[in-house]
C-alpha positions as CSV (number, residue, x, y, z in Angstrom):
1,M,127.1,91.7,72.4
2,K,126.6,89.5,69.3
3,K,124.6,87.0,71.4
4,A,122.5,89.8,72.8
5,L,121.7,91.2,69.3
6,V,120.8,87.6,68.1
7,S,118.6,87.2,71.2
8,I,116.8,90.5,70.5
9,A,116.4,89.7,66.8
10,F,115.0,86.3,67.8
11,G,112.6,87.9,70.3
12,L,111.4,90.4,67.7
13,T,110.8,87.6,65.2
14,A,108.9,85.5,67.7
15,S,106.8,88.5,68.7
16,L,105.9,89.3,65.1
17,L,105.0,85.7,64.4
18,A,102.9,85.6,67.5
19,T,101.2,88.8,66.4
20,G,100.5,87.4,63.0
21,A,99.1,84.2,64.5
22,S,96.9,86.2,66.8
23,A,95.7,88.4,63.9
24,Q,94.2,85.3,62.3
25,A,92.7,83.7,65.4
26,T,89.1,84.6,64.9
27,L,88.9,83.8,61.2
28,N,90.6,80.5,61.7
29,S,88.3,79.6,64.6
30,V,85.2,80.5,62.5
31,K,86.4,78.4,59.6
32,Q,87.1,75.4,61.9
33,K,83.7,75.7,63.5
34,G,82.1,76.0,60.1
35,F,79.8,78.9,61.2
36,L,79.9,82.4,62.5
37,T,78.6,83.2,66.0
38,C,76.8,86.6,66.0
39,G,75.7,88.4,69.1
40,S,72.2,89.8,68.3
41,N,69.4,91.7,69.8
42,T,66.8,89.9,71.9
43,G,64.2,91.2,69.5
44,L,64.1,94.6,67.8
45,A,62.0,95.0,64.6
46,G,64.1,96.0,61.6
47,F,67.4,95.2,63.2
48,G,67.3,91.8,64.8
49,V,64.3,89.7,65.6
50,P,63.4,86.0,65.3
51,D,60.0,84.8,64.1
52,A,58.0,82.0,65.7
53,Q,60.1,79.4,63.7
54,G,63.3,81.0,64.9
55,N,64.2,82.6,61.6
56,W,66.1,85.9,62.1
57,T,65.7,89.0,60.1
58,G,66.9,92.6,60.4
59,L,69.6,95.0,59.2
60,D,72.2,93.7,61.8
61,V,71.1,90.1,61.1
62,E,71.8,90.7,57.4
63,F,75.2,92.1,58.2
64,C,76.1,88.9,60.0
65,R,74.7,86.9,57.1
66,A,76.9,89.0,54.7
67,M,80.0,88.1,56.7
68,A,79.0,84.4,56.5
69,A,78.5,84.8,52.8
70,A,82.0,86.3,52.4
71,I,83.6,83.5,54.4
72,F,81.6,80.5,53.4
73,D,79.6,81.6,50.4
74,D,76.6,80.6,52.5
75,P,74.7,83.2,54.5
76,T,73.0,80.5,56.6
77,K,76.2,79.6,58.4
78,V,75.4,81.9,61.3
79,R,74.3,81.1,64.8
80,F,72.5,84.1,66.5
81,I,73.0,84.5,70.2
82,P,70.4,87.0,71.6
83,L,72.0,89.2,74.2
84,A,70.6,91.8,76.7
85,A,72.3,95.1,76.7
86,K,74.1,94.4,80.0
87,D,75.5,91.1,78.7
88,R,76.5,92.0,75.2
89,F,80.0,93.3,75.7
90,T,81.0,90.6,78.2
91,A,79.8,87.9,75.7
92,L,82.1,89.5,73.1
93,Q,85.1,89.9,75.4
94,S,84.8,86.3,76.6
95,G,84.7,84.9,73.1
96,E,81.1,83.6,73.4
97,V,80.4,85.5,70.1
98,D,82.7,86.2,67.2
99,V,81.1,89.5,66.4
100,L,78.5,91.7,68.1
101,A,75.9,93.1,65.7
102,R,73.3,94.5,68.0
103,N,72.6,98.2,67.4
104,S,75.4,99.1,69.7
105,T,76.8,102.6,70.0
106,A,80.5,103.2,69.3
107,T,82.0,105.3,72.1
108,M,85.5,106.1,73.3
109,S,85.2,104.3,76.6
110,R,83.9,101.1,74.9
111,E,87.0,101.1,72.7
112,T,89.6,102.2,75.3
113,Q,88.2,100.6,78.5
114,L,86.4,97.5,77.3
115,G,89.0,96.4,74.7
116,L,86.6,96.6,71.8
117,D,86.7,97.9,68.2
118,F,83.9,99.3,66.1
119,P,85.3,98.8,62.6
120,A,82.3,100.2,60.7
121,I,79.1,102.2,61.4
122,N,76.2,100.6,59.6
123,Y,73.5,102.9,61.0
124,Y,73.8,106.5,62.2
125,D,71.2,107.2,64.8
126,G,70.3,109.5,67.7
127,Q,68.3,109.2,70.9
128,G,64.7,110.4,71.0
129,F,61.5,110.2,73.0
130,M,58.1,108.7,72.5
131,V,54.9,109.8,74.4
132,R,51.2,109.1,74.3
133,K,49.3,111.7,72.2
134,K,46.9,112.3,75.1
135,L,49.9,113.7,77.2
136,G,49.6,116.8,75.1
137,V,53.4,117.2,74.7
138,S,55.0,118.2,71.4
139,S,58.6,118.7,72.5
140,A,61.0,116.9,74.8
141,K,61.5,120.3,76.6
142,E,58.0,119.9,77.9
143,L,58.9,116.8,79.9
144,N,60.0,118.5,83.1
145,G,58.9,116.3,86.0
146,A,58.0,113.4,83.8
147,S,58.8,109.8,84.5
148,I,60.9,108.2,81.7
149,C,61.3,104.5,80.9
150,T,64.8,103.5,79.8
151,Q,67.1,100.5,79.7
152,Q,69.9,99.9,82.1
153,G,73.5,99.6,81.0
154,T,73.1,101.7,77.9
155,T,74.3,105.1,76.6
156,T,70.5,105.9,76.6
157,E,70.5,106.1,80.3
158,L,73.5,108.4,80.4
159,N,72.2,110.6,77.6
160,L,68.9,111.0,79.4
161,A,70.7,112.3,82.5
162,D,72.8,114.7,80.4
163,Y,69.8,116.1,78.6
164,F,67.7,116.9,81.6
165,R,70.7,118.3,83.5
166,A,71.6,120.5,80.5
167,N,68.1,121.8,80.3
168,N,67.7,122.3,84.1
169,M,64.7,119.9,84.2
170,K,63.8,117.2,86.7
171,Y,62.7,113.7,85.8
172,E,62.1,110.3,87.4
173,V,64.0,107.4,85.8
174,V,62.2,104.1,85.6
175,A,64.9,101.6,84.4
176,F,64.7,98.0,83.4
177,A,67.3,95.3,82.5
178,T,65.9,94.5,79.0
179,S,64.4,96.5,76.2
180,D,61.3,94.2,76.2
181,E,60.7,95.0,79.9
182,T,61.3,98.7,79.3
183,F,58.8,99.0,76.5
184,K,56.2,96.9,78.2
185,A,56.4,99.1,81.2
186,Y,55.9,102.2,79.1
187,D,53.0,100.6,77.1
188,S,51.3,99.6,80.3
189,G,51.4,103.2,81.6
190,R,54.1,103.0,84.2
191,C,55.9,106.0,82.9
192,D,55.1,109.1,80.8
193,A,57.7,108.7,78.1
194,F,59.9,106.1,76.6
195,T,63.4,106.9,75.4
196,T,65.9,105.0,73.2
197,D,67.5,105.4,69.7
198,A,65.1,106.9,67.2
199,S,65.2,103.8,65.1
200,G,64.2,101.8,68.2
201,L,61.3,104.1,68.9
202,Y,59.8,103.4,65.5
203,A,60.4,99.7,65.9
204,E,58.9,99.5,69.4
205,R,55.9,101.6,68.5
206,L,54.8,98.7,66.2
207,R,54.5,96.5,69.3
208,A,52.3,99.0,71.3
209,S,48.8,97.9,72.1
210,A,47.5,100.9,70.1
211,P,50.4,102.2,67.9
212,D,48.5,105.2,66.6
213,D,48.1,106.5,70.1
214,H,51.9,107.3,70.4
215,I,54.1,110.0,68.8
216,V,57.8,110.3,68.5
217,L,58.9,113.8,69.6
218,P,61.1,115.8,67.2
219,E,64.2,116.3,69.4
220,I,67.3,114.1,68.8
221,I,69.4,114.5,71.9
222,S,72.6,112.5,71.1
223,K,74.8,111.0,68.5
224,E,74.4,107.2,68.3
225,P,76.8,105.7,65.6
226,L,75.7,102.1,65.7
227,G,77.8,99.3,64.3
228,P,79.3,95.8,64.7
229,A,81.9,95.3,67.4
230,V,84.9,93.0,67.7
231,R,87.7,92.4,70.2
232,H,90.8,94.4,70.2
233,G,94.0,92.9,68.8
234,D,92.6,90.8,65.8
235,N,93.2,93.2,63.0
236,Q,92.4,90.8,60.2
237,W,89.0,90.1,61.7
238,G,88.4,93.8,62.2
239,D,89.3,94.3,58.5
240,I,86.8,91.6,57.4
241,V,84.0,93.3,59.5
242,K,84.9,96.8,58.1
243,F,85.1,95.8,54.5
244,T,82.0,93.7,54.6
245,H,80.2,97.0,55.2
246,M,82.4,98.9,52.7
247,A,81.7,96.3,50.0
248,M,78.0,96.8,50.4
249,L,78.3,100.6,50.4
250,N,80.6,100.6,47.3
251,A,78.2,98.2,45.5
252,E,75.3,100.5,46.0
253,E,77.3,103.5,44.8
254,L,78.5,101.6,41.7
255,G,75.0,100.3,40.9
256,V,75.9,96.6,41.7
257,T,72.9,94.8,43.0
258,K,71.8,91.3,44.0
259,A,70.1,91.0,40.6
260,N,72.9,92.1,38.4
261,V,76.1,91.2,40.2
262,E,77.0,88.2,38.0
263,Q,76.5,90.4,34.9
264,M,78.6,93.2,36.4
265,K,81.6,90.8,36.7
266,T,82.2,91.6,33.0
267,S,82.3,95.3,33.6
268,D,85.3,97.4,32.3
269,N,84.9,99.9,35.2
270,P,88.1,99.5,37.3
271,E,86.3,100.2,40.6
272,I,83.8,97.4,39.8
273,K,86.5,95.0,38.7
274,R,88.4,95.5,42.0
275,L,85.2,95.2,44.1
276,L,84.1,92.0,42.4
277,G,87.6,90.4,42.4
278,T,88.2,90.3,38.6
279,E,91.2,92.6,39.2
280,G,93.6,92.5,42.1
281,K,93.8,90.2,45.1
282,F,92.0,92.2,47.8
283,G,90.1,89.2,49.2
284,E,93.2,87.2,49.7
285,A,94.7,90.1,51.6
286,V,92.2,89.5,54.5
287,G,92.2,85.7,54.3
288,L,89.1,85.4,52.0
289,T,88.6,84.4,48.4
290,N,88.9,87.2,45.8
291,D,85.2,86.9,45.0
292,W,84.3,87.7,48.6
293,A,82.3,90.8,47.7
294,V,80.4,88.9,44.9
295,R,79.4,86.4,47.5
296,I,78.0,89.1,49.8
297,I,76.1,90.9,47.0
298,K,74.8,87.7,45.5
299,H,73.3,86.5,48.7
300,I,72.4,89.7,50.5
301,G,72.6,92.7,48.1
302,N,74.1,96.1,48.5
303,Y,73.6,98.3,51.5
304,G,70.7,100.2,50.1
305,E,68.8,97.0,49.3
306,S,69.4,95.7,52.9
307,F,68.4,99.1,54.4
308,E,65.1,99.4,52.4
309,R,64.1,95.8,53.0
310,N,64.6,95.9,56.8
311,V,64.1,99.5,58.0
312,G,63.4,101.7,55.0
313,E,60.4,102.8,53.0
314,G,59.8,99.2,51.9
315,S,59.6,97.9,55.5
316,R,57.1,98.2,58.3
317,L,59.3,100.9,60.0
318,K,59.3,103.1,56.9
319,I,62.4,105.1,58.1
320,K,63.8,107.6,55.6
321,R,67.5,107.1,54.6
322,G,68.4,110.6,56.1
323,Q,71.9,110.4,57.5
324,N,72.2,106.8,56.3
325,A,72.0,107.8,52.6
326,L,75.2,107.6,50.6
327,W,77.5,110.6,50.7
328,T,76.7,111.2,47.1
329,K,73.1,111.8,48.2
330,G,73.8,114.0,51.2
331,G,74.2,111.2,53.8
332,L,77.1,110.0,55.9
333,Q,77.6,106.5,54.5
334,Y,80.9,106.7,52.6
335,G,82.6,103.5,51.4
336,I,86.3,103.2,51.7
337,P,87.8,102.5,48.3
338,I,88.7,98.9,47.4
339,R,92.2,99.5,45.8
């Protein structure tokens, strides 16, 4: 009996040690490589797009750079891997990428069946429709019998079917493997309407041969909480992803910016002291340095700065904050306390 108890105790200890080792696997791997591998969009203005020289910009791109800043104090230590929608989750599951930051919707099946976690939502969105003005349509409910261009392997395709079935309307789906193929087909006139997340509609309209000839219809037909994804089972890595976003949100709420972060380190405000690591050891708790948030804000800025620069009023997309405003301003973005 005594031997059995010793054996059970040994087994539990070994299991806990294995779990602890597994929980640090991704962070250790990233540190050993010397860079973060980020699964990104193949090219979506405002979220993830390379220029002719291969320099990446966008809201999701800056999220990955913020993680690199937190880990290495260097936002350039990221390698971006462009992934089509049908390939993105396989690339994450297989370990080809460390984190997927590619305007992906968090859903129950993706977490429970694909073995993924969505630790944070960095953009609240919803699916909409774009049509040519000459079609004479002002509402999605006038699209009965229309042909709709959409991308395969996305929640967009499923939401489209739900919407037309719920409204007892018929439609013809014209589906393509990539977002680029899908929009080009719409722009060339192969379908009457184009559907994707509303943010994507504004981004893609910029690429149209005549952007002013197209309008985004008012209906939002789904909830699309977009955020970075990681593999199940690595809690420490999930925490780093989650609190990278939370640090940027809390910084905005507390008035800590890229320009004043160094000055703010002398603040007497307890929340700012904990955020910036002058009080407590919150960075060490997730395997980072205690100035992890300072590194993020110094190199990238707070959430509001990143939003405005990439998709907001200061960008080409000119999207209003709306649901992505801070909770103190009527939005859904609510930073978990650092304490």
